[in-house]
gemmi code that builds the backbone of each chain (N, CA, C; Angstrom):
import gemmi

chains = {
    "A": [
        ("MET", (11.087, 3.766, -31.375), (10.645, 3.490, -29.997), (10.785, 4.708, -29.160)),
        ("ALA", (9.630, 5.340, -28.856), (9.684, 6.619, -28.224), (9.928, 6.460, -26.685)),
        ("GLU", (10.459, 7.567, -26.191), (10.723, 7.629, -24.752), (9.301, 7.673, -24.047)),
        ("LEU", (9.257, 7.058, -22.931), (7.961, 6.937, -22.178), (7.473, 8.335, -21.720)),
        ("ASP", (6.201, 8.559, -21.738), (5.629, 9.778, -21.155), (5.533, 9.561, -19.583)),
        ("ASP", (5.071, 10.575, -18.912), (5.093, 10.529, -17.469), (4.098, 9.441, -16.971)),
        ("THR", (2.928, 9.293, -17.651), (1.942, 8.302, -17.292), (2.582, 6.919, -17.395)),
        ("SER", (3.240, 6.605, -18.388), (3.835, 5.322, -18.633), (4.905, 5.015, -17.583)),
        ("ARG", (5.711, 6.034, -17.373), (6.740, 5.818, -16.293), (6.125, 5.563, -15.028)),
        ("ASN", (5.071, 6.233, -14.714), (4.325, 6.027, -13.502), (3.810, 4.625, -13.354)),
        ("ARG", (3.249, 4.105, -14.484), (2.694, 2.747, -14.475), (3.821, 1.655, -14.311)),
        ("VAL", (4.962, 1.990, -14.907), (6.071, 1.060, -14.710), (6.448, 1.049, -13.203)),
        ("TRP", (6.462, 2.239, -12.654), (6.705, 2.428, -11.140), (5.743, 1.568, -10.356)),
        ("ARG", (4.526, 1.721, -10.653), (3.456, 0.879, -9.970), (3.656, -0.654, -10.143)),
        ("TRP", (3.931, -0.883, -11.388), (4.093, -2.345, -11.689), (5.335, -2.899, -10.983)),
        ("PHE", (6.328, -2.265, -10.952), (7.580, -2.771, -10.143), (7.175, -2.994, -8.712)),
        ("MET", (6.514, -2.125, -8.130), (6.220, -2.249, -6.693), (5.255, -3.375, -6.448)),
        ("ARG", (4.437, -3.595, -7.356), (3.398, -4.736, -7.165), (4.059, -6.090, -7.521)),
        ("ARG", (5.065, -6.146, -8.376), (5.670, -7.428, -8.750), (6.937, -7.777, -7.974)),
        ("ASN", (7.560, -6.757, -7.461), (8.797, -6.955, -6.779), (8.653, -7.793, -5.530)),
        ("THR", (9.576, -8.760, -5.288), (9.458, -9.614, -4.082), (10.706, -9.504, -3.203)),
        ("GLU", (11.680, -8.705, -3.756), (12.942, -8.559, -2.908), (12.870, -7.352, -2.027)),
        ("ALA", (13.726, -7.364, -1.024), (13.760, -6.252, -0.087), (14.104, -4.923, -0.743)),
        ("CYS", (13.479, -3.836, -0.380), (13.767, -2.489, -0.983), (14.224, -1.562, 0.094)),
        ("ASN", (15.484, -1.207, 0.082), (16.024, -0.218, 0.988), (16.123, 1.140, 0.240)),
        ("PHE", (14.987, 1.411, -0.428), (14.938, 2.702, -1.145), (13.515, 3.182, -1.142)),
        ("THR", (13.340, 4.461, -1.374), (11.953, 4.967, -1.288), (11.218, 4.975, -2.630)),
        ("LYS", (9.960, 5.291, -2.678), (9.256, 5.383, -3.927), (9.769, 6.460, -4.777)),
        ("THR", (10.239, 7.537, -4.191), (10.888, 8.624, -4.992), (12.220, 8.130, -5.635)),
        ("ASP", (12.926, 7.381, -4.851), (14.186, 6.871, -5.429), (13.943, 5.932, -6.623)),
        ("LEU", (12.877, 5.076, -6.436), (12.565, 4.180, -7.543), (12.083, 4.930, -8.763)),
        ("ARG", (11.271, 5.928, -8.551), (10.795, 6.683, -9.740), (11.953, 7.322, -10.423)),
        ("ALA", (12.916, 7.872, -9.664), (14.062, 8.465, -10.305), (14.865, 7.456, -11.105)),
        ("ALA", (14.911, 6.273, -10.640), (15.673, 5.192, -11.237), (14.927, 4.879, -12.634)),
        ("ILE", (13.644, 4.742, -12.541), (12.845, 4.409, -13.773), (12.995, 5.520, -14.790)),
        ("ASP", (12.995, 6.729, -14.452), (13.182, 7.857, -15.344), (14.518, 7.735, -15.925)),
        ("ALA", (15.594, 7.466, -15.133), (16.966, 7.391, -15.625), (17.078, 6.130, -16.558)),
        ("CYS", (16.398, 5.071, -16.263), (16.483, 3.895, -17.201), (15.956, 4.188, -18.498)),
        ("ASP", (14.772, 4.856, -18.539), (14.151, 5.197, -19.741), (15.029, 6.130, -20.563)),
        ("THR", (15.525, 7.102, -19.843), (16.382, 8.034, -20.620), (17.623, 7.413, -21.109)),
        ("TRP", (18.199, 6.482, -20.418), (19.356, 5.722, -20.881), (19.022, 4.898, -22.149)),
        ("ILE", (17.845, 4.312, -22.131), (17.385, 3.481, -23.315), (17.272, 4.383, -24.511)),
        ("GLU", (16.685, 5.587, -24.265), (16.508, 6.546, -25.337), (17.852, 7.005, -25.867)),
        ("SER", (18.865, 7.146, -25.014), (20.159, 7.718, -25.430), (21.031, 6.624, -26.098)),
        ("ASN", (20.720, 5.314, -25.763), (21.593, 4.262, -26.223), (21.029, 3.256, -27.207)),
        ("GLN", (19.769, 3.473, -27.562), (19.115, 2.542, -28.431), (19.832, 2.402, -29.780)),
        ("ALA", (20.328, 3.525, -30.241), (20.975, 3.483, -31.531), (22.274, 2.653, -31.528)),
        ("SER", (23.019, 2.816, -30.469), (24.293, 2.069, -30.362), (24.039, 0.576, -30.055)),
        ("PHE", (22.944, 0.303, -29.350), (22.551, -1.036, -29.119), (22.185, -1.698, -30.468)),
        ("ASN", (21.398, -1.037, -31.223), (21.047, -1.587, -32.520), (22.219, -1.744, -33.454)),
        ("ALA", (23.185, -0.879, -33.372), (24.355, -0.974, -34.214), (25.217, -2.150, -33.785)),
        ("ALA", (25.133, -2.506, -32.555), (25.918, -3.593, -32.029), (25.354, -4.971, -32.470)),
        ("LEU", (24.192, -5.016, -32.906), (23.629, -6.229, -33.330), (24.095, -6.714, -34.702)),
        ("PRO", (24.476, -7.894, -34.870), (25.005, -8.365, -36.167), (23.893, -8.536, -37.195)),
        ("GLN", (24.369, -8.405, -38.409), (23.421, -8.695, -39.506), (23.488, -10.260, -39.789)),
        ("PRO", (22.433, -10.875, -40.144), (21.171, -10.233, -40.718), (20.160, -9.883, -39.605)),
        ("PHE", (20.404, -10.234, -38.351), (19.465, -10.012, -37.311), (19.039, -8.597, -37.256)),
        ("ARG", (20.043, -7.721, -37.241), (19.711, -6.245, -37.093), (18.681, -5.756, -38.168)),
        ("GLY", (18.904, -6.203, -39.336), (18.004, -5.698, -40.464), (16.707, -6.513, -40.547)),
        ("GLN", (16.693, -7.739, -39.994), (15.457, -8.511, -40.145), (14.559, -8.513, -38.931)),
        ("ALA", (15.068, -8.381, -37.761), (14.267, -8.481, -36.514), (13.424, -7.199, -36.349)),
        ("THR", (12.299, -7.341, -35.817), (11.490, -6.200, -35.469), (11.988, -5.484, -34.169)),
        ("THR", (11.486, -4.326, -33.948), (11.811, -3.636, -32.695), (11.345, -4.439, -31.447)),
        ("ALA", (10.192, -5.018, -31.643), (9.646, -5.870, -30.496), (10.598, -7.036, -30.233)),
        ("GLN", (11.116, -7.752, -31.311), (12.000, -8.886, -31.185), (13.314, -8.457, -30.556)),
        ("LYS", (13.834, -7.328, -30.982), (15.108, -6.783, -30.391), (14.898, -6.520, -28.955)),
        ("THR", (13.742, -5.938, -28.550), (13.425, -5.604, -27.179), (13.396, -6.807, -26.345)),
        ("LEU", (12.600, -7.765, -26.911), (12.478, -9.125, -26.146), (13.845, -9.685, -25.940)),
        ("MET", (14.632, -9.799, -26.971), (15.909, -10.407, -26.859), (16.728, -9.730, -25.776)),
        ("PHE", (16.772, -8.393, -25.809), (17.515, -7.626, -24.772), (16.999, -8.010, -23.347)),
        ("CYS", (15.627, -7.986, -23.228), (15.137, -8.305, -21.923), (15.458, -9.712, -21.454)),
        ("PHE", (15.365, -10.705, -22.368), (15.673, -12.004, -21.968), (17.111, -12.209, -21.587)),
        ("VAL", (18.015, -11.551, -22.328), (19.439, -11.722, -22.014), (19.686, -11.036, -20.617)),
        ("ALA", (19.114, -9.910, -20.377), (19.283, -9.250, -19.114), (18.692, -9.974, -17.927)),
        ("GLN", (17.534, -10.662, -18.199), (16.868, -11.446, -17.175), (17.742, -12.629, -16.867)),
        ("ARG", (18.269, -13.227, -17.923), (19.137, -14.484, -17.649), (20.369, -14.104, -16.870)),
        ("ARG", (20.962, -13.044, -17.192), (22.196, -12.539, -16.483), (21.879, -12.329, -15.010)),
        ("ALA", (20.625, -11.849, -14.740), (20.274, -11.560, -13.399), (19.663, -12.805, -12.651)),
        ("GLY", (19.643, -13.957, -13.344), (19.082, -15.171, -12.725), (17.557, -15.169, -12.686)),
        ("LEU", (16.877, -14.391, -13.592), (15.486, -14.264, -13.528), (14.807, -15.040, -14.653)),
        ("LEU", (15.523, -15.690, -15.537), (14.988, -16.350, -16.596), (15.366, -17.863, -16.574)),
        ("LYS", (14.373, -18.663, -16.471), (14.616, -20.133, -16.501), (13.839, -20.679, -17.788)),
        ("VAL", (14.438, -21.510, -18.549), (13.749, -22.106, -19.619), (13.560, -23.571, -19.435)),
        ("GLU", (12.833, -24.157, -20.318), (12.484, -25.598, -20.143), (13.745, -26.532, -19.966)),
        ("GLU", (14.763, -26.184, -20.629), (15.988, -27.035, -20.533), (16.688, -26.942, -19.138)),
        ("ASP", (16.287, -25.915, -18.333), (16.857, -25.778, -17.098), (16.215, -26.696, -16.008)),
        ("GLY", (15.212, -27.275, -16.405), (14.433, -28.318, -15.549), (13.685, -27.687, -14.517)),
    ],
    "B": [
        ("MET", (-12.061, 5.670, 36.052), (-11.782, 5.905, 34.629), (-11.044, 4.773, 34.087)),
        ("ALA", (-11.487, 4.310, 32.991), (-10.829, 3.131, 32.318), (-10.759, 3.353, 30.823)),
        ("THR", (-9.935, 2.598, 30.207), (-9.800, 2.645, 28.749), (-10.480, 1.465, 28.211)),
        ("VAL", (-11.453, 1.753, 27.263), (-12.104, 0.696, 26.575), (-11.289, 0.339, 25.301)),
        ("VAL", (-11.158, -0.982, 25.053), (-10.335, -1.360, 23.958), (-11.203, -2.313, 23.026)),
        ("GLN", (-11.182, -2.126, 21.845), (-11.843, -2.997, 20.832), (-10.812, -3.365, 19.780)),
        ("GLN", (-10.795, -4.685, 19.553), (-9.871, -5.193, 18.450), (-10.737, -5.398, 17.199)),
        ("LEU", (-10.261, -4.881, 16.097), (-10.977, -5.102, 14.807), (-10.398, -6.288, 14.028)),
        ("ASP", (-11.205, -7.145, 13.615), (-10.823, -8.404, 12.953), (-10.590, -8.073, 11.492)),
        ("MET", (-9.300, -8.467, 11.048), (-8.984, -8.239, 9.641), (-9.894, -8.937, 8.662)),
        ("GLY", (-10.302, -10.124, 9.200), (-11.256, -10.933, 8.351), (-12.604, -10.367, 8.241)),
        ("ALA", (-12.901, -9.423, 9.103), (-14.217, -8.776, 9.118), (-14.283, -7.522, 8.358)),
        ("ALA", (-13.173, -7.130, 7.735), (-13.117, -5.922, 7.015), (-14.092, -5.947, 5.825)),
        ("GLN", (-14.629, -4.817, 5.514), (-15.469, -4.605, 4.355), (-14.956, -3.607, 3.462)),
        ("PHE", (-15.395, -3.721, 2.220), (-14.705, -2.851, 1.152), (-15.777, -2.228, 0.176)),
        ("LEU", (-15.477, -1.118, -0.326), (-16.234, -0.573, -1.439), (-15.860, -1.359, -2.749)),
        ("SER", (-16.464, -1.015, -3.792), (-16.352, -1.795, -5.021), (-14.994, -1.645, -5.713)),
        ("SER", (-14.167, -0.682, -5.288), (-12.898, -0.401, -5.925), (-12.018, 0.194, -4.832)),
        ("ALA", (-10.676, 0.228, -5.157), (-9.697, 0.810, -4.251), (-9.666, 0.146, -2.893)),
        ("PHE", (-9.577, -1.203, -2.852), (-9.543, -1.878, -1.532), (-8.277, -2.703, -1.512)),
        ("PRO", (-7.712, -2.920, -0.252), (-6.550, -3.782, -0.154), (-6.900, -5.243, -0.322)),
        ("GLN", (-5.836, -5.944, -0.770), (-6.019, -7.410, -0.968), (-5.820, -8.108, 0.344)),
        ("MET", (-6.718, -9.095, 0.593), (-6.569, -9.909, 1.820), (-5.521, -10.993, 1.487)),
        ("VAL", (-4.475, -11.027, 2.360), (-3.392, -11.897, 2.180), (-3.193, -12.864, 3.382)),
        ("LYS", (-2.736, -14.094, 3.165), (-2.364, -15.001, 4.229), (-0.986, -15.483, 3.991)),
        ("ASN", (0.000, -14.896, 4.709), (1.351, -15.281, 4.640), (1.817, -16.045, 5.922)),
        ("GLY", (3.002, -16.258, 5.987), (3.546, -16.912, 7.183), (4.007, -18.334, 6.977)),
        ("THR", (5.063, -18.693, 7.776), (5.585, -20.067, 7.613), (5.079, -20.970, 8.702)),
        ("ASN", (5.066, -20.439, 9.895), (4.676, -21.306, 11.019), (3.318, -21.039, 11.580)),
        ("PHE", (2.747, -19.853, 11.265), (1.342, -19.549, 11.639), (0.871, -18.578, 10.523)),
        ("PRO", (-0.359, -18.589, 10.261), (-0.923, -17.685, 9.226), (-0.880, -16.236, 9.723)),
        ("ALA", (-0.156, -15.387, 8.986), (-0.167, -13.966, 9.169), (-1.116, -13.335, 8.249)),
        ("ILE", (-2.390, -13.224, 8.677), (-3.488, -12.705, 7.837), (-3.534, -11.169, 7.943)),
        ("GLY", (-3.614, -10.565, 6.745), (-3.735, -9.144, 6.718), (-4.247, -8.580, 5.474)),
        ("LEU", (-4.328, -7.247, 5.498), (-4.756, -6.487, 4.361), (-3.565, -5.814, 3.652)),
        ("ALA", (-3.265, -6.108, 2.486), (-2.124, -5.576, 1.796), (-2.478, -4.270, 1.052)),
        ("TYR", (-2.034, -3.140, 1.515), (-2.314, -1.827, 0.984), (-1.277, -1.451, -0.073)),
        ("ASP", (-1.769, -1.137, -1.186), (-0.888, -0.793, -2.275), (0.003, 0.434, -1.993)),
        ("ALA", (1.164, 0.439, -2.690), (2.140, 1.542, -2.466), (1.804, 2.816, -3.355)),
        ("ALA", (1.041, 2.623, -4.407), (0.835, 3.667, -5.361), (-0.602, 4.259, -5.361)),
        ("ALA", (-1.562, 3.456, -4.972), (-2.951, 3.905, -5.043), (-3.525, 3.824, -3.657)),
        ("ALA", (-4.306, 4.889, -3.277), (-4.900, 4.866, -1.931), (-5.952, 3.778, -1.900)),
        ("GLU", (-5.924, 2.890, -0.894), (-6.855, 1.834, -0.699), (-7.412, 1.942, 0.701)),
        ("ALA", (-8.711, 1.434, 0.890), (-9.337, 1.559, 2.173), (-10.098, 0.352, 2.513)),
        ("ALA", (-10.229, 0.121, 3.865), (-11.075, -0.966, 4.361), (-11.926, -0.384, 5.470)),
        ("PHE", (-13.000, -1.000, 5.720), (-14.081, -0.560, 6.659), (-14.406, -1.554, 7.685)),
        ("TRP", (-14.780, -1.082, 8.846), (-15.253, -1.898, 9.891), (-16.518, -1.208, 10.561)),
        ("MET", (-17.377, -1.945, 11.098), (-18.482, -1.291, 11.820), (-18.525, -1.900, 13.231)),
        ("THR", (-18.629, -1.056, 14.191), (-18.639, -1.515, 15.579), (-19.608, -0.592, 16.362)),
        ("ARG", (-19.590, -0.732, 17.689), (-20.437, 0.089, 18.533), (-19.538, 0.686, 19.570)),
        ("ALA", (-19.693, 1.904, 19.864), (-18.900, 2.626, 20.873), (-19.407, 2.397, 22.270)),
        ("VAL", (-19.234, 1.152, 22.639), (-19.658, 0.653, 23.898), (-18.845, 1.421, 25.038)),
        ("SER", (-19.621, 2.008, 25.974), (-18.968, 2.706, 27.160), (-18.128, 3.878, 26.728)),
        ("TYR", (-18.376, 4.453, 25.605), (-17.662, 5.662, 25.236), (-17.979, 6.742, 26.188)),
        ("GLY", (-16.918, 7.377, 26.784), (-17.103, 8.558, 27.668), (-16.924, 9.805, 26.941)),
        ("SER", (-15.651, 10.147, 26.680), (-15.324, 11.396, 25.980), (-13.856, 11.302, 25.452)),
        ("GLY", (-13.571, 12.339, 24.769), (-12.144, 12.498, 24.271), (-11.922, 11.698, 22.942)),
        ("ASN", (-10.623, 11.898, 22.531), (-10.270, 11.329, 21.246), (-10.257, 9.776, 21.215)),
        ("VAL", (-10.277, 9.294, 20.085), (-10.157, 7.791, 19.934), (-8.831, 7.501, 19.373)),
        ("THR", (-8.169, 6.543, 19.930), (-6.823, 6.057, 19.411), (-7.049, 4.742, 18.551)),
        ("VAL", (-6.576, 4.852, 17.374), (-6.661, 3.706, 16.473), (-5.226, 3.289, 16.192)),
        ("ALA", (-4.856, 2.125, 16.678), (-3.563, 1.529, 16.572), (-3.500, 0.512, 15.440)),
        ("CYS", (-2.645, 0.834, 14.464), (-2.548, 0.027, 13.311), (-1.271, -0.798, 13.384)),
        ("ASP", (-1.335, -2.152, 13.444), (-0.113, -2.961, 13.413), (0.096, -3.448, 11.970)),
        ("TRP", (1.281, -3.185, 11.485), (1.505, -3.442, 10.046), (2.936, -3.909, 9.832)),
        ("TYR", (3.170, -4.478, 8.674), (4.514, -4.819, 8.293), (4.671, -4.571, 6.786)),
        ("ALA", (5.887, -4.329, 6.437), (6.167, -4.050, 4.989), (6.282, -5.415, 4.271)),
        ("ASP", (5.721, -5.484, 3.078), (5.845, -6.664, 2.271), (7.304, -6.850, 1.757)),
        ("THR", (7.919, -5.789, 1.286), (9.274, -5.818, 0.712), (10.252, -4.800, 1.184)),
        ("ALA", (9.744, -3.620, 1.627), (10.556, -2.469, 1.936), (11.332, -2.776, 3.281)),
        ("THR", (12.467, -2.051, 3.404), (13.190, -2.088, 4.631), (13.419, -0.677, 5.086)),
        ("SER", (12.798, 0.302, 4.409), (12.887, 1.669, 4.832), (11.690, 2.474, 4.227)),
        ("GLY", (11.682, 3.686, 4.647), (10.574, 4.570, 4.094), (9.446, 4.853, 5.061)),
        ("ASP", (8.558, 5.724, 4.710), (7.464, 6.131, 5.545), (6.091, 5.638, 4.958)),
        ("VAL", (5.185, 5.307, 5.865), (3.836, 4.973, 5.484), (2.901, 5.924, 6.177)),
        ("ILE", (1.886, 6.440, 5.421), (0.953, 7.328, 6.043), (-0.385, 6.467, 6.233)),
        ("TRP", (-0.794, 6.316, 7.390), (-2.107, 5.707, 7.723), (-3.109, 6.697, 8.119)),
        ("GLY", (-4.308, 6.578, 7.609), (-5.365, 7.484, 7.838), (-6.632, 6.734, 8.355)),
        ("CYS", (-7.441, 7.458, 9.145), (-8.627, 6.884, 9.752), (-9.745, 8.008, 9.678)),
        ("GLN", (-10.942, 7.492, 9.381), (-12.093, 8.348, 9.371), (-13.210, 7.564, 10.107)),
        ("LEU", (-14.030, 8.359, 10.840), (-15.136, 7.768, 11.503), (-16.449, 8.325, 10.968)),
        ("ALA", (-17.523, 7.567, 11.157), (-18.886, 8.067, 10.984), (-19.611, 7.484, 12.136)),
        ("ALA", (-20.362, 8.287, 12.849), (-21.100, 7.848, 14.024), (-22.505, 8.216, 13.940)),
        ("ILE", (-23.379, 7.168, 14.207), (-24.786, 7.477, 14.207), (-25.407, 6.982, 15.518)),
        ("THR", (-26.263, 7.770, 16.138), (-26.991, 7.373, 17.325), (-28.331, 6.752, 16.930)),
        ("PRO", (-28.442, 5.468, 17.173), (-29.675, 4.857, 16.749), (-30.900, 5.475, 17.504)),
        ("ASP", (-31.991, 5.486, 16.904), (-33.225, 6.056, 17.440), (-33.205, 7.569, 17.696)),
        ("ALA", (-32.086, 8.168, 17.475), (-31.980, 9.663, 17.688), (-31.612, 10.318, 16.369)),
        ("ASP", (-30.614, 9.846, 15.746), (-30.194, 10.538, 14.471), (-31.186, 10.125, 13.353)),
        ("THR", (-31.544, 11.036, 12.601), (-32.379, 10.803, 11.412), (-31.645, 10.587, 10.168)),
        ("GLN", (-30.286, 10.603, 10.215), (-29.409, 10.453, 9.035), (-29.627, 9.152, 8.367)),
        ("ASP", (-29.796, 9.148, 7.051), (-29.792, 7.976, 6.263), (-28.457, 7.196, 6.356)),
        ("VAL", (-28.491, 5.988, 6.816), (-27.233, 5.311, 7.046), (-26.480, 5.035, 5.745)),
        ("GLU", (-27.186, 4.928, 4.631), (-26.582, 4.651, 3.396), (-25.887, 5.839, 2.723)),
        ("THR", (-26.253, 7.013, 3.247), (-25.661, 8.199, 2.655), (-24.855, 9.085, 3.600)),
        ("LYS", (-24.672, 8.437, 4.786), (-23.883, 9.128, 5.853), (-22.480, 9.423, 5.352)),
        ("SER", (-21.975, 10.584, 5.688), (-20.597, 10.950, 5.397), (-19.603, 10.603, 6.487)),
        ("LEU", (-18.418, 10.465, 6.153), (-17.324, 10.213, 7.175), (-16.825, 11.512, 7.582)),
        ("ALA", (-16.330, 11.668, 8.785), (-15.650, 12.839, 9.302), (-14.337, 13.010, 8.577)),
        ("THR", (-13.776, 14.133, 8.712), (-12.462, 14.444, 8.133), (-11.378, 13.439, 8.772)),
        ("ALA", (-10.515, 13.007, 7.859), (-9.478, 12.018, 8.259), (-8.509, 12.630, 9.238)),
        ("ASN", (-8.031, 11.695, 10.093), (-6.771, 11.955, 10.861), (-5.736, 11.016, 10.381)),
        ("THR", (-4.479, 11.399, 10.348), (-3.427, 10.604, 9.848), (-2.257, 10.521, 10.786)),
        ("VAL", (-1.381, 9.513, 10.537), (-0.151, 9.424, 11.259), (0.901, 8.868, 10.199)),
        ("THR", (2.088, 9.343, 10.339), (3.193, 8.928, 9.467), (4.042, 7.923, 10.279)),
        ("ASP", (4.265, 6.754, 9.794), (5.087, 5.783, 10.583), (6.238, 5.419, 9.677)),
        ("THR", (7.421, 5.361, 10.315), (8.643, 5.108, 9.577), (9.119, 3.666, 9.860)),
        ("HIS", (9.447, 3.001, 8.707), (9.986, 1.671, 8.799), (11.251, 1.708, 9.630)),
        ("LEU", (11.374, 0.778, 10.597), (12.457, 0.891, 11.565), (13.725, 0.076, 11.047)),
        ("GLY", (13.563, -0.521, 9.885), (14.757, -1.144, 9.339), (15.134, -2.574, 10.042)),
        ("THR", (16.333, -2.916, 9.788), (16.910, -4.170, 10.257), (16.249, -5.389, 9.678)),
        ("THR", (14.982, -5.565, 9.813), (14.271, -6.683, 9.269), (13.083, -6.084, 8.510)),
        ("GLY", (13.055, -6.519, 7.201), (12.049, -5.928, 6.412), (10.594, -6.166, 6.882)),
        ("GLN", (10.269, -7.420, 7.221), (8.883, -7.716, 7.608), (8.668, -7.676, 9.090)),
        ("ARG", (9.338, -6.726, 9.786), (9.092, -6.633, 11.236), (7.798, -5.962, 11.408)),
        ("LEU", (7.198, -6.097, 12.596), (5.956, -5.536, 12.917), (6.125, -4.063, 13.452)),
        ("HIS", (5.325, -3.241, 12.927), (5.226, -1.831, 13.425), (3.807, -1.469, 13.966)),
        ("ARG", (3.824, -0.553, 14.883), (2.497, -0.069, 15.432), (2.394, 1.430, 15.114)),
        ("ALA", (1.451, 1.900, 14.472), (1.205, 3.331, 14.129), (-0.064, 3.654, 14.796)),
        ("SER", (-0.035, 4.626, 15.721), (-1.259, 5.012, 16.369), (-1.774, 6.347, 15.866)),
        ("ILE", (-2.994, 6.309, 15.454), (-3.655, 7.470, 14.983), (-4.539, 8.024, 16.045)),
        ("THR", (-4.340, 9.295, 16.345), (-5.199, 10.018, 17.297), (-6.343, 10.607, 16.493)),
        ("VAL", (-7.503, 9.981, 16.668), (-8.674, 10.463, 15.900), (-9.411, 11.509, 16.715)),
        ("SER", (-9.265, 12.719, 16.221), (-9.901, 13.837, 16.864), (-11.170, 14.313, 16.229)),
        ("ASN", (-11.308, 13.925, 14.998), (-12.518, 14.293, 14.243), (-13.451, 13.183, 14.396)),
        ("LEU", (-14.357, 13.333, 15.466), (-15.123, 12.195, 16.045), (-16.589, 12.214, 15.568)),
        ("ASP", (-16.951, 13.074, 14.690), (-18.316, 13.015, 14.129), (-19.303, 13.058, 15.278)),
        ("SER", (-19.129, 13.771, 16.321), (-20.075, 13.884, 17.530), (-20.293, 12.554, 18.087)),
        ("LEU", (-19.247, 11.745, 18.206), (-19.377, 10.389, 18.801), (-20.011, 10.413, 20.209)),
        ("ALA", (-20.868, 9.533, 20.471), (-21.520, 9.431, 21.747), (-21.545, 7.989, 22.275)),
        ("ASN", (-21.769, 7.716, 23.486), (-21.859, 6.426, 24.035), (-22.918, 5.542, 23.286)),
        ("ASN", (-22.440, 4.372, 22.938), (-23.287, 3.320, 22.283), (-23.685, 3.754, 20.802)),
        ("ASP", (-23.040, 4.707, 20.263), (-23.233, 4.940, 18.830), (-22.794, 3.772, 17.986)),
        ("ASP", (-23.429, 3.660, 16.878), (-22.880, 2.676, 15.868), (-21.861, 3.519, 15.085)),
        ("VAL", (-20.699, 2.904, 14.867), (-19.554, 3.561, 14.281), (-18.983, 2.830, 13.110)),
        ("TRP", (-18.837, 3.532, 11.960), (-18.144, 2.970, 10.813), (-16.734, 3.591, 10.800)),
        ("ILE", (-15.799, 2.700, 10.681), (-14.366, 3.134, 10.626), (-13.729, 2.863, 9.281)),
        ("ARG", (-13.150, 3.796, 8.698), (-12.352, 3.690, 7.454), (-10.941, 3.799, 7.731)),
        ("ILE", (-10.234, 2.808, 7.354), (-8.695, 2.883, 7.507), (-8.078, 2.746, 6.137)),
        ("TYR", (-7.254, 3.662, 5.830), (-6.630, 3.725, 4.506), (-5.131, 4.000, 4.574)),
        ("ARG", (-4.454, 3.685, 3.499), (-3.038, 4.090, 3.372), (-3.088, 5.194, 2.421)),
        ("ASP", (-2.454, 6.323, 2.723), (-2.490, 7.490, 1.880), (-1.327, 7.383, 0.874)),
        ("ALA", (-1.371, 6.400, 0.089), (-0.227, 5.965, -0.728), (0.079, 7.032, -1.780)),
        ("ALA", (-0.829, 7.788, -2.203), (-0.508, 8.768, -3.227), (0.098, 10.035, -2.669)),
        ("ALA", (0.142, 10.207, -1.342), (0.717, 11.397, -0.770), (2.234, 11.362, -0.878)),
        ("GLY", (2.791, 12.543, -1.061), (4.246, 12.615, -1.186), (4.968, 12.075, 0.041)),
        ("GLY", (4.358, 12.251, 1.183), (5.006, 11.807, 2.473), (5.002, 10.287, 2.594)),
        ("ASP", (4.238, 9.562, 1.884), (4.254, 8.129, 1.891), (5.331, 7.666, 0.962)),
        ("THR", (6.478, 7.293, 1.464), (7.641, 7.056, 0.584), (8.024, 5.576, 0.510)),
        ("MET", (7.333, 4.670, 1.281), (7.697, 3.360, 1.345), (7.317, 2.500, 0.046)),
        ("THR", (8.194, 1.811, -0.503), (7.916, 1.029, -1.694), (7.139, -0.261, -1.184)),
        ("GLY", (6.323, -0.800, -2.204), (5.649, -2.062, -1.840), (4.512, -1.966, -0.893)),
        ("ASP", (3.852, -3.063, -0.767), (2.616, -3.136, 0.090), (2.966, -2.903, 1.550)),
        ("ALA", (2.030, -2.305, 2.269), (2.011, -2.295, 3.755), (0.969, -3.210, 4.153)),
        ("VAL", (1.238, -4.222, 4.901), (0.268, -5.256, 5.306), (-0.255, -4.980, 6.644)),
        ("LEU", (-1.571, -4.654, 6.743), (-2.152, -4.313, 8.036), (-2.670, -5.677, 8.638)),
        ("VAL", (-2.137, -5.977, 9.799), (-2.545, -7.275, 10.453), (-3.352, -7.126, 11.670)),
        ("GLY", (-3.502, -5.899, 12.224), (-4.268, -5.746, 13.413), (-4.614, -4.255, 13.624)),
        ("VAL", (-5.873, -4.045, 14.126), (-6.287, -2.707, 14.397), (-6.901, -2.733, 15.851)),
        ("THR", (-6.473, -1.862, 16.726), (-7.067, -1.727, 18.028), (-7.651, -0.327, 18.172)),
        ("VAL", (-8.847, -0.262, 18.608), (-9.530, 1.020, 18.835), (-9.658, 1.183, 20.321)),
        ("SER", (-9.260, 2.348, 20.829), (-9.324, 2.469, 22.315), (-9.777, 3.933, 22.599)),
        ("TYR", (-10.477, 4.088, 23.739), (-10.995, 5.360, 24.200), (-11.343, 5.265, 25.612)),
        ("SER", (-11.595, 6.470, 26.179), (-11.944, 6.549, 27.659), (-13.381, 6.315, 27.858)),
        ("ASP", (-13.755, 5.719, 29.030), (-15.121, 5.492, 29.359), (-15.674, 6.615, 30.256)),
        ("THR", (-14.823, 7.667, 30.491), (-15.360, 8.789, 31.211), (-15.214, 10.067, 30.485)),
    ],
}
model = gemmi.Model(1)
for chain_id, residues in chains.items():
    chain = gemmi.Chain(chain_id)
    for i, (resn, *xyz) in enumerate(residues, 1):
        res = gemmi.Residue()
        res.name, res.seqid = resn, gemmi.SeqId(i, " ")
        for name, pos in zip(("N", "CA", "C"), xyz):
            atom = gemmi.Atom()
            atom.name, atom.element = name, gemmi.Element(name[0])
            atom.pos, atom.b_iso = gemmi.Position(*pos), 0.0
            res.add_atom(atom)
        chain.add_residue(res)
    model.add_chain(chain)
structure = gemmi.Structure()
structure.add_model(model)
structure.setup_entities()
């Protein structure tokens, strides 16, 4: 899973601003720096994340599945993910 | 000497086929209708009016706006005019160019995210504006400029055009 190029980071930046509904006390430049840092952090830590996953999931799940799982857990932690059982 | 004031209706805004702000209707107790200008891509809306009783001097275009989500940062508003004198100018109306833009940078005043701000653009590039000219007005957010630092949409809810009659 390659680090994002400038165009992709820019599109994430645009996507965030169009989807975000919470107050932003930061500038567009601040946001872009954070996106860059986030992508860099993922690049630096993806190996350790993968190593932390137990077998057989680690060996059997695809990169997309691992990414989705990470996103779902993070979303749930932030209160952004509701599932059918939550009503 | 008096000041002529014209209010531009947000609902009367017209757009080109791309790069236009979304018309939004927000509000809890009354509809706050406006044009939501994107934070990343320059978008523009247009109005057509007549320069009734225009005398001379610059035109002031006051843009009332609020931030959709931001509580800080700067927004750059720009305005361009195109003026045609009916029966005198031979310019093709469909290919007429707009004069060079004038802009203003307005800073979010904080405290409340969706508070109302007024940014006044002094339009000095008047395209040889004369009394009773038909005028096309382009208002845009220069979102791609480095000086436009505010995240999220800027919602334009009102525009007032004013000028001297002498």
